C-alpha positions as CSV (number, residue, x, y, z in Angstrom):
1,M,97.6,-22.3,289.9
2,S,98.6,-21.7,286.3
3,P,97.3,-18.5,284.6
4,M,94.2,-18.8,282.5
5,S,94.5,-19.0,278.7
6,G,93.0,-16.3,276.5
7,E,90.1,-18.6,275.7
8,E,89.5,-19.4,279.3
9,Q,89.4,-15.7,280.2
10,K,86.9,-15.0,277.4
11,Q,84.7,-17.9,278.7
12,Q,84.9,-16.6,282.2
13,A,83.7,-13.2,281.0
14,I,80.7,-14.9,279.2
15,D,79.9,-16.9,282.3
16,V,79.9,-13.9,284.6
17,H,77.8,-11.8,282.2
18,S,75.4,-14.7,281.9
19,D,75.0,-14.7,285.7
20,Q,74.3,-11.0,285.6
21,S,72.1,-11.0,282.5
22,A,68.9,-10.0,284.5
23,L,70.8,-7.2,286.2
24,F,72.0,-5.8,282.9
25,A,68.5,-5.9,281.4
26,Q,67.3,-3.9,284.4
27,R,70.1,-1.4,284.2
28,Y,69.5,-0.8,280.5
29,E,65.8,-0.2,281.3
30,E,66.8,2.5,283.8
31,I,68.4,4.6,281.0
32,A,65.0,5.4,279.6
33,Q,63.6,6.1,283.0
34,D,66.4,8.5,284.1
35,P,69.8,8.8,282.3
36,Y,71.3,10.6,285.3
37,R,70.3,7.9,287.7
38,N,73.9,6.7,288.1
39,C,77.2,6.5,286.4
40,F,76.2,3.5,284.2
41,T,73.1,5.2,282.9
42,Y,75.0,8.4,282.3
43,S,77.8,6.7,280.4
44,R,75.2,5.0,278.1
45,K,73.5,8.4,277.5
46,R,76.8,9.9,276.4
47,L,77.6,6.8,274.3
48,N,74.2,6.9,272.6
49,E,74.8,10.5,271.6
50,W,78.1,9.6,270.1
51,L,76.8,6.6,268.2
52,D,74.0,8.7,266.8
53,R,76.6,11.0,265.2
54,F,77.7,8.2,263.0
55,M,74.5,6.3,262.5
56,P,72.2,7.2,259.5
57,A,69.0,8.8,260.6
58,D,67.2,6.5,258.2
59,G,68.4,2.9,258.4
60,H,66.3,1.4,255.6
61,G,68.5,-0.8,253.4
62,V,71.3,-0.6,255.9
63,R,72.5,-4.0,257.4
64,L,73.7,-3.6,261.0
65,L,75.4,-6.2,263.2
66,D,75.9,-5.9,266.9
67,V,78.9,-8.0,268.1
68,G,78.5,-8.8,271.7
69,C,74.9,-7.6,271.7
70,G,74.1,-8.6,275.2
71,T,70.4,-7.9,276.1
72,G,69.9,-6.2,272.7
73,Y,69.6,-2.7,274.1
74,H,71.4,-1.0,271.2
75,L,69.7,-3.0,268.5
76,A,66.3,-2.0,269.9
77,R,67.3,1.7,269.6
78,Y,68.0,1.3,265.9
79,R,65.3,-1.2,265.0
80,D,62.7,1.5,264.7
81,R,64.8,3.5,262.3
82,G,64.5,0.7,259.7
83,F,67.9,-0.9,260.0
84,E,68.2,-4.6,259.0
85,I,69.5,-5.9,262.3
86,S,71.5,-8.9,263.5
87,G,73.1,-9.6,266.9
88,V,75.8,-12.0,268.1
89,D,76.7,-12.9,271.7
90,G,78.4,-15.7,273.5
91,S,75.9,-15.8,276.4
92,A,72.7,-17.8,275.9
93,D,71.2,-16.0,279.0
94,M,71.9,-12.6,277.5
95,L,70.3,-13.7,274.2
96,T,67.2,-14.9,276.0
97,H,66.6,-11.4,277.2
98,A,67.5,-10.0,273.8
99,R,65.0,-12.3,272.0
100,T,62.3,-11.6,274.4
101,A,62.7,-7.8,274.1
102,N,63.3,-7.9,270.3
103,P,61.1,-10.5,268.6
104,G,61.9,-11.0,264.9
105,I,65.5,-9.9,265.1
106,D,68.2,-12.3,263.9
107,F,70.2,-13.3,267.0
108,K,73.0,-15.9,267.0
109,Q,75.1,-17.4,269.8
110,A,78.7,-17.4,268.6
111,D,82.3,-16.6,269.5
112,V,83.1,-12.9,268.6
113,D,86.3,-14.2,267.1
114,H,84.4,-16.4,264.7
115,L,81.4,-14.5,263.4
116,P,78.8,-16.8,261.7
117,Y,78.3,-14.6,258.6
118,P,79.7,-14.5,255.1
119,D,82.3,-11.9,253.9
120,A,81.0,-8.4,253.2
121,S,77.6,-9.0,254.8
122,F,77.0,-5.7,256.7
123,D,77.2,-1.9,256.2
124,L,77.7,-1.2,259.9
125,V,79.1,-3.2,262.8
126,L,78.6,-2.1,266.4
127,S,80.4,-3.6,269.4
128,V,80.0,-2.1,272.9
129,E,82.0,-3.2,275.9
130,V,83.5,-6.3,274.3
131,Y,87.1,-5.4,273.8
132,R,87.7,-4.9,277.5
133,Y,87.3,-8.7,277.9
134,L,89.5,-9.8,275.0
135,P,93.1,-10.6,275.8
136,D,93.9,-10.3,272.1
137,I,91.7,-7.9,270.0
138,G,93.2,-8.9,266.7
139,P,90.9,-11.9,265.8
140,C,87.7,-10.0,266.6
141,T,88.9,-6.9,264.7
142,R,89.7,-9.0,261.7
143,E,86.3,-10.7,261.8
144,I,84.6,-7.3,262.0
145,A,86.6,-6.2,259.0
146,R,85.7,-9.4,257.1
147,V,82.0,-9.1,257.5
148,L,81.9,-5.4,256.6
149,K,81.3,-4.4,253.0
150,P,83.9,-2.1,251.4
151,G,83.4,1.3,252.8
152,G,81.5,-0.1,255.7
153,V,81.8,1.4,259.2
154,A,82.8,-0.1,262.6
155,L,81.8,1.6,265.8
156,V,83.6,-0.1,268.7
157,T,84.0,0.9,272.4
158,T,87.2,0.2,274.3
159,A,88.7,1.1,277.6
160,P,91.7,3.4,277.7
161,P,94.6,2.5,280.0
162,L,94.9,6.0,281.5
163,Q,91.4,6.7,282.8
164,A,90.6,9.6,285.1
165,N,88.6,7.3,287.3
166,A,91.6,5.0,287.8
167,Y,89.6,2.0,286.9
168,P,92.5,0.0,285.3
169,L,94.3,0.1,288.6
170,V,91.2,-0.8,290.5
171,N,90.6,-3.8,288.2
172,R,94.1,-5.0,288.6
173,V,93.6,-5.2,292.3
174,T,90.0,-6.6,292.3
175,S,90.7,-9.2,289.7
176,A,93.8,-10.4,291.6
177,M,91.7,-10.6,294.8
178,K,88.6,-12.1,293.0
179,V,86.2,-9.6,294.6
180,G,83.2,-7.8,293.2
181,E,80.8,-8.8,290.4
182,L,82.2,-7.7,287.1
183,T,85.3,-6.1,288.7
184,R,86.7,-9.5,289.6
185,L,87.1,-10.3,285.9
186,R,90.5,-9.5,284.4
187,Q,89.9,-6.7,281.9
188,F,92.1,-5.4,279.2
189,F,92.8,-1.7,278.3
190,Q,94.0,-0.8,274.8
191,S,96.1,2.3,274.1
192,S,95.4,4.5,271.1
193,G,98.5,3.1,269.3
194,E,97.4,-0.5,269.9
195,L,94.0,0.2,268.5
196,R,95.2,2.0,265.4
197,R,97.7,-0.9,264.7
198,A,95.0,-3.5,265.2
199,F,92.4,-1.8,262.9
200,G,95.1,-0.9,260.3
201,A,96.3,-4.5,260.3
202,A,92.7,-5.8,259.8
203,G,92.3,-3.7,256.7
204,F,90.5,-0.6,257.8
205,A,91.4,2.5,255.7
206,R,90.8,5.1,258.4
207,T,90.6,4.9,262.2
208,E,89.5,7.7,264.5
209,L,89.3,7.6,268.3
210,H,86.9,9.6,270.4
211,G,86.6,10.1,274.1
212,V,83.0,9.4,275.1
213,Y,82.9,10.5,278.7
214,G,85.3,11.2,281.5
215,G,85.9,12.2,285.1
216,P,86.0,10.5,288.5
217,M,82.3,10.6,289.1
218,V,82.2,6.9,289.9
219,W,84.0,7.7,293.2
220,F,81.3,10.2,294.2
221,E,78.7,7.5,293.5
222,R,80.4,5.3,296.0
223,V,80.1,7.8,298.8
224,A,77.0,9.8,297.9
225,P,74.7,7.8,295.5
226,G,71.7,10.0,296.4
227,L,73.5,13.0,294.9
228,M,74.4,11.6,291.6
229,K,71.5,13.1,289.6
230,P,72.5,16.8,290.3
231,L,76.2,16.0,290.2
232,L,76.0,14.3,286.8
233,K,73.8,17.1,285.4
234,A,76.3,19.7,286.6
235,W,79.3,17.7,285.3
236,E,77.9,17.0,281.8
237,P,78.6,20.4,280.2
238,L,82.2,20.3,281.2
239,D,82.4,16.6,280.2
240,A,81.0,17.4,276.8
241,L,83.8,20.0,276.3
242,T,86.7,17.9,277.6
243,A,86.1,14.2,277.0
244,D,87.1,14.3,273.4
245,A,89.7,17.1,273.6
246,P,92.9,16.2,271.7
247,V,94.9,15.2,274.8
248,L,92.2,14.7,277.4
249,K,90.4,12.0,275.4
250,H,93.2,9.6,276.3
251,L,92.2,10.1,280.0
252,S,88.5,9.4,279.2
253,N,86.7,6.4,280.6
254,M,85.7,5.1,277.2
255,Y,87.0,5.3,273.7
256,L,84.8,5.0,270.7
257,V,86.6,3.7,267.7
258,H,85.2,4.9,264.4
259,A,86.8,2.9,261.6
260,V,86.0,2.8,257.9
261,R,86.7,-0.3,255.9
């Protein structure tokens, strides 16, 4: 069997996420119920705290686009702050959940490499957990730069190749064996150098990388899921100190790219 093309890999990721759309909607609802419920809810708690560092407290007059918006969870967080919000996703099923939960928001089904908006349309672009499914991050990065106004900000999460939880190695095995739900998808892990080159080539004037959260807690979840709440609460203070440290951030489980156009 010949290897899949980049477009086929992107479409496979959309199809799998479509199949899991109800599960994702449920998992995002759990964050509000208990952010220490499991590693997923904890990771989003940490990400939300990082995003809020760069988001204006008052969003009135600020146009925000979420690229790969999924069920619309992140847009819902900023809607009440007055942002003028739009969302794009490749999955019709994900957008069904997004529209149901967020009536009145501008959602479009589109390829993240071909955003359906004019140049310089937005002040902020957010993209969470999209780059890990892109064989080539260049086209999407250029599109994000294109739709941003001069001086606009991009906030993009990516997956480092040297994670403390060893997920890149796990994904190499599971994707080859076609096992698991999302883990059977081939995923892509961008180094700090690759990210800086891609954002620089797209026209961003400044690019910073931050480590969002780290540690091997996912392995504890596999063997002792009932203990995750106390374990994550105990781990969080150390995680907050180390995840974005100058060297250790490259061992974190998630980068947040903060880039200024």
